N, C-alpha and C positions, 0 to 999 in steps of 0.2 A: 735598726741601729745605723747611724750615720757612718759612712766610710771616710776616715780621716786621711789626709795626704801623707805620703811617705810611709805608708803601712801596707800590709797585705792581709788577705783573708784566704783561708783554705776551707772548702766546704765539701762534704760528701753528699752526693745526690744520686739515688738509685745505684749505690755501690761504687760510684766513680768519684774519684777525688779531683778537685779543681783548685788551682792556685791562681789568685787574682791580685795583681799589684794595683793599688788604688790610683785613681786619676789616669788610668790607661784604658785602651779599648781592647787590648788583647788579653786572653785568658788561656791558661794551659791546663789540659787534662793530663794528670799524672798517669803514665803508661809504662811502668818499668823504667828502662834507660832511654826510652824514646817518647818524650812527652808530645802530645798533640796540641797545636796552637789554633785558637779560634779568634776571630775578630768580632767584637760586639758593635752594633750600630751606634750606640751611645755609651758613654762612661757612666755606669750606675752611681748613684749618690747614696744609696742605702743598701744594707744587706738584703732586704726584701726584694729590691729591684734586681740585684745581682742573682739571687736565687731564682727569680722568674726567668731570667735569660738562660741560666745554666740548666734549668729543668727542661727547656726546649732542646738544648744540645744533648743532654743525658738521655733523652728519649730514643735516640738513634742507636 
């Protein structure tokens, strides 16, 4: 699915929730009151690309 501008996506991967604002390179892993921020190399254009990036991060 294409990621539309001015929207966001939340995905659960390996039991970890991620929040991504479309057209950005940063993603947040929800961690109680202290979310962790990660920078992506490129801004994904589809949900599948986003999931591939987050799967790598969730593996740690």
